[in-house]
Each structure stands twice: as C-alpha cells, then as structure tokens.
C-alpha positions in Angstrom: 0.0 0.0 0.0 1.2 3.5 -0.8 1.7 5.5 2.4 -1.0 8.1 2.9 -3.1 7.0 -0.2 -4.5 3.7 0.9 -4.3 2.0 -2.5 -2.2 -0.9 -3.8 1.1 -0.2 -5.5 1.4 -1.9 -8.8 4.9 -3.5 -9.2 6.9 -2.4 -12.2 8.5 -5.5 -13.8 11.6 -3.6 -14.9 12.2 -2.1 -11.5 11.6 -5.5 -9.8 14.1 -7.2 -12.1 16.7 -4.5 -11.4 16.1 -4.7 -7.7 16.7 -8.5 -7.9 19.9 -8.0 -9.8 21.1 -5.7 -7.0 19.9 -7.5 -4.0 20.4 -11.2 -4.9 24.2 -11.1 -5.1 24.3 -9.0 -1.9 22.1 -11.5 -0.1 24.2 -14.4 -1.4 27.4 -12.7 -0.2 25.9 -12.2 3.2 24.9 -15.8 3.5 27.9 -17.5 1.9 30.7 -15.4 3.3 31.8 -13.4 6.3 32.5 -10.3 4.2 30.9 -7.2 5.7 28.0 -6.3 3.3 24.9 -4.2 3.9 21.9 -6.5 4.3 19.2 -3.9 4.2 17.1 -3.8 1.1 16.1 -0.3 -0.1 12.6 -1.6 -0.7 12.3 -1.9 3.1 13.2 -5.6 3.6 15.8 -6.7 6.0 17.7 -9.6 4.5 18.5 -11.0 7.9 14.9 -11.3 8.9 13.1 -14.7 8.3 10.4 -12.8 6.5 12.8 -11.4 3.9 12.1 -12.2 0.3 15.6 -12.3 -1.0 17.7 -15.4 -0.1 20.4 -14.7 -2.7 19.8 -18.3 -4.0 19.8 -17.1 -7.6 23.4 -15.7 -7.2 24.8 -18.7 -5.3 26.6 -20.1 -8.3 28.0 -16.6 -9.2 29.2 -15.9 -5.7 30.6 -19.4 -5.4 32.7 -18.8 -8.5 34.0 -15.6 -6.9 35.0 -17.6 -3.8 36.7 -20.1 -6.1 38.7 -17.4 -7.8 39.9 -16.1 -4.4 40.9 -19.6 -3.3 42.7 -20.2 -6.6 45.2 -17.3 -6.1 47.6 -19.4 -4.0 47.5 -22.2 -6.6 48.3 -19.9 -9.4 51.2 -18.4 -7.5 52.7 -21.4 -5.8 51.2 -24.5 -7.5 54.0 -25.1 -9.9 56.8 -25.2 -7.3 54.9 -26.1 -4.1 51.6 -27.9 -5.0 50.9 -29.2 -1.5 51.4 -25.9 0.2 49.4 -24.2 -2.6 46.5 -26.7 -2.1 46.5 -26.1 1.7 46.5 -22.4 1.4 43.7 -22.5 -1.2 41.4 -24.6 1.0 42.4 -22.5 4.1 41.6 -19.3 2.2 38.2 -20.6 1.2 37.4 -21.7 4.8 38.4 -18.2 6.2 36.4 -16.2 3.6 33.3 -18.4 4.1 33.7 -18.5 7.9 33.9 -22.3 7.8 30.1 -22.2 7.6 29.7 -25.4 5.5 32.4 -27.3 7.5 30.3 -26.7 10.6 27.3 -28.1 8.9 29.2 -31.1 7.8 30.4 -31.7 11.3 26.9 -31.5 12.8 25.4 -33.7 10.1 28.1 -36.3 10.6 27.5 -36.3 14.4 23.8 -36.8 13.7 24.3 -39.6 11.3 26.5 -41.4 13.8 23.8 -41.2 16.5 21.8 -44.4 17.4 18.3 -43.0 17.0 16.5 -39.9 15.5 16.2 -38.2 18.9 19.8 -38.6 19.7 20.7 -37.5 16.2 18.9 -34.2 16.7 20.6 -33.7 20.1 24.0 -34.3 18.5 23.3 -32.0 15.6 22.3 -29.1 18.0 25.1 -29.7 20.4 27.6 -26.8 19.9 30.5 -29.2 20.7 31.9 -31.2 17.8 31.7 -35.0 18.3 34.1 -37.7 17.1 32.2 -38.3 13.9 32.1 -34.6 13.2 35.8 -34.1 13.8 36.6 -37.0 11.5 34.3 -35.7 8.8 35.9 -32.2 8.9 39.5 -33.4 9.0 38.8 -36.0 6.3 37.1 -33.4 4.0 40.0 -30.9 4.4 42.6 -33.6 3.7 40.8 -34.8 0.6 40.3 -31.3 -0.7 44.0 -30.4 -0.2 45.2 -33.6 -1.6 43.0 -33.3 -4.7 44.1 -29.7 -5.4 47.7 -30.5 -4.9 47.5 -33.6 -7.0 45.9 -31.8 -9.9 48.4 -28.9 -9.7 51.2 -31.4 -9.8 49.9 -33.6 -12.6 47.9 -31.3 -14.8 49.3 -27.9 -13.8 48.3 -24.9 -11.6 45.8 -23.5 -14.2 43.7 -26.7 -14.3 43.8 -26.9 -10.5 42.7 -23.2 -10.2 39.9 -23.7 -12.7 38.8 -26.8 -10.8 38.5 -24.8 -7.6 36.3 -22.2 -9.4 34.0 -24.9 -10.8 33.9 -26.8 -7.5 33.0 -23.7 -5.5 30.4 -22.5 -8.0 28.8 -25.9 -8.5 28.7 -26.8 -4.8 26.9 -23.5 -3.9 24.5 -24.0 -6.8 23.9 -27.6 -5.6 22.6 -26.2 -2.2 19.9 -24.3 -4.2 18.9 -27.5 -6.1 19.0 -29.5 -2.8 16.6 -27.0 -1.2 14.2 -27.3 -4.1 14.3 -31.1 -4.5 14.9 -32.2 -0.9 12.4 -32.2 1.9 11.7 -28.6 2.7 11.3 -29.0 6.5 13.4 -29.8 9.5 13.9 -33.4 10.4 11.0 -35.2 12.3 12.7 -34.6 15.7 13.9 -31.1 14.8 12.4 -27.7 15.2 8.6 -27.9 15.4 6.9 -26.9 12.2 10.2 -26.7 10.2 11.1 -23.3 11.6 14.8 -23.7 11.2 17.1 -22.2 8.5 16.7 -25.1 6.1 13.0 -24.8 6.0 13.2 -21.0 5.7 15.6 -21.2 2.8 13.8 -24.1 1.0 10.4 -22.3 1.3 11.9 -19.3 -0.6 13.8 -21.0 -3.3 11.9 -21.0 -6.6 12.5 -22.6 -10.0 14.1 -19.4 -11.4 16.5 -19.4 -8.5 17.6 -22.9 -9.4 17.9 -22.0 -13.1 20.0 -18.9 -12.3 22.3 -20.8 -9.9 22.8 -23.7 -12.2 23.3 -21.3 -15.1 26.2 -19.6 -13.3 27.7 -23.0 -12.5 27.3 -24.1 -16.2 29.2 -20.9 -17.3 32.0 -21.8 -14.9 32.2 -25.3 -16.3 32.2 -23.9 -19.9 35.0 -21.6 -19.0 36.9 -24.5 -17.6 36.5 -26.3 -20.9 37.6 -23.3 -22.9 40.5 -22.1 -20.8 41.6 -25.5 -19.4 40.5 -28.9 -20.7 37.2 -30.3 -22.0 37.8 -33.7 -20.4 38.7 -32.1 -17.1 35.5 -30.0 -17.2 33.4 -33.1 -17.9 35.1 -34.9 -15.0 34.2 -31.9 -12.8 30.6 -32.1 -13.8 30.5 -35.8 -13.2 32.0 -35.4 -9.8 29.6 -32.6 -8.9 26.7 -34.9 -9.9 28.0 -37.7 -7.8 28.4 -35.4 -4.8 24.9 -34.1 -5.2 23.6 -37.7 -5.3 25.4 -38.4 -2.0 24.0 -35.2 -0.5 20.5 -36.1 -1.5 21.0 -39.5 0.1 22.1 -37.8 3.3 18.9 -35.7 3.3 16.8 -38.8 2.9 18.5 -40.6 5.7 18.1 -37.6 8.0 14.4 -37.5 7.1 14.5 -33.8 6.1 16.6 -30.8 5.1 18.1 -28.5 7.7 20.7 -25.8 7.6 23.4 -28.2 8.5 22.4 -30.6 5.8 22.7 -27.8 3.3 26.3 -27.1 4.5 27.1 -30.8 4.3 25.8 -30.9 0.8 28.1 -28.0 -0.2 31.1 -29.7 1.2 30.3 -33.1 -0.4 29.8 -31.6 -3.9 32.9 -29.5 -3.5 35.1 -32.4 -2.5 33.6 -34.8 -5.1 34.3 -32.3 -7.9 37.9 -31.8 -6.9 38.4 -35.5 -6.5 37.0 -36.2 -10.0 39.3 -33.7 -11.6 42.3 -35.1 -9.6 41.5 -38.6 -10.8 41.2 -37.4 -14.4 44.6 -35.7 -14.0 46.2 -38.9 -12.8 44.6 -40.9 -15.7 45.7 -38.3 -18.2 49.2 -38.2 -16.9 49.5 -42.0 -16.9 48.3 -42.2 -20.5 50.8 -39.6 -21.5 53.7 -41.7 -20.2 55.6 -43.4 -23.1 56.6 -46.9 -22.2 59.9 -47.8 -23.9 
C-alpha cells in the first residue's frame, strides 16, 4: 500500500528485475561469506529477517565462482613449485572467507548420522560441541580437498587446479539451491517444530528461477573450464559434482528432512567430489601420456 493514499502499489517489472539484480548477489554474499556487506534492502526488507524475500539463491553459483577465484590465487602463485602448500593455502583461504560455515554443517550432520536413533541424532546436531564423527568428517574433508588440489596442480598444472577450484566452489553452492528445491523442505522429524529452522526457511523461498540462475552460473563456470583449461577435465568436474549431489541427497533422505546443517554438508560433499573427480582425471591423463619404452 502507498503510504497516505491507501491503495495498492502496482509493481513495475523492470524495476523489480533491477532490484533483484542488485539484492540477490548482496544477499548471497551475506549468506555464503563473512564479508561485511549491507543486508538492508532499499525496498524496506531486511535480508537478515526470516520474512525477507531475498535469499540470494539465484546468485549462489555466481558468488561461489567468486569464492573459487579467491581460493585459486595461491594455486596460481605457488602451484608449480609447491603444489601441496598451494593446495593447503587454497582450502584455508576458502574456509576463512566463508567463515567455515559449511564445514560446521558437515560436522553437525556427521554427528547426527552417527547417533543411534533420531532423537539422539537431533541432540547431537544441535550440540555446539563437535563430536568424534564430526571431527573425522571435517578433517577428512580438508585432507581430501587439499590432496585433490595438490595432485591436480602437480599432474595437470596450476591452471587446471585453479579452474577446478572455481567450478567446484560454484557448483557446490548452486547444488545447495537445487537441494533446497528437491529435498524435503522441512526440518527433520525430531527437529524444530513446524520446520522453523534455516533449512525450512531457505527451502520455502527457493523457486524454479533461483535454481535455473544458480545452475546457469555453474554451467558458465564449467564452460570456462572447458575453454580455458580442458574439456575432459571439465566433464570430470561435472560428473564429480553430480556424484556429490547424489550423495548429498541420500544424506537428506537418511536424515528425514533438510536442515541448515544438511545444506552445509551438501556444499562440502559436492565441492570435494568435484575436486576428486578432476584429480582422478589428472592422474589418468598423466598416466596415459607416459611413453613406455
């Protein structure tokens, strides 16, 4: 309603689209990183409030690609001479910029999966302390990520490893949007009553166009990988991302619903699977290039 006139305001499609272009990336940065960004929409909506319209989901693939570019810097600088150090710095950089948000979700989800029954699983997930299963999951994920980046840099070169990071970061963030749309849009049966947690809030606000935009950004990143790097490596990345998404979807089904921690775990699983797939391709390609006397 217009203030003081008491009649409905007719939305202007062009202005609505421009507002979305402005607010979606900002909302995505606010959710996916720890960078200080303004979260107040000029239209009057507070992006931090559960009632906010903008989730940033449409820009998840785009912001993910940006995160991948930041993480790729150490690989481009040090990957040729010190691939292991470069891989470690890349993954550490990504964790710092994102605030280790998704690693926390992976840890809580792993603790929940290790619990003997649904009630204990929910208690484990909500416990601020990291359990044994959560610690193993986080350490394992970090080791796999670092080893995959280092192996790719060593066998296929720093450029391929850097591009793999961009595709993995973009695809894994886009996968969270797809997971929210296709998974159960409520908290687990023993979770927050009525599905009032972040997972339910996010899933309820993700639409088909959000999925299309997020996947479109990830597809552009994969195409750039094919053009600037290697077509087979790009295909391997897409296959790995699909495998990681399948595993993430299975975790959601086992948990009986989608929560915020499940979204974080899905991001980490798709990210790791993408990097591993490219590393395996690098090893196969390097092996086939060896000339046997």
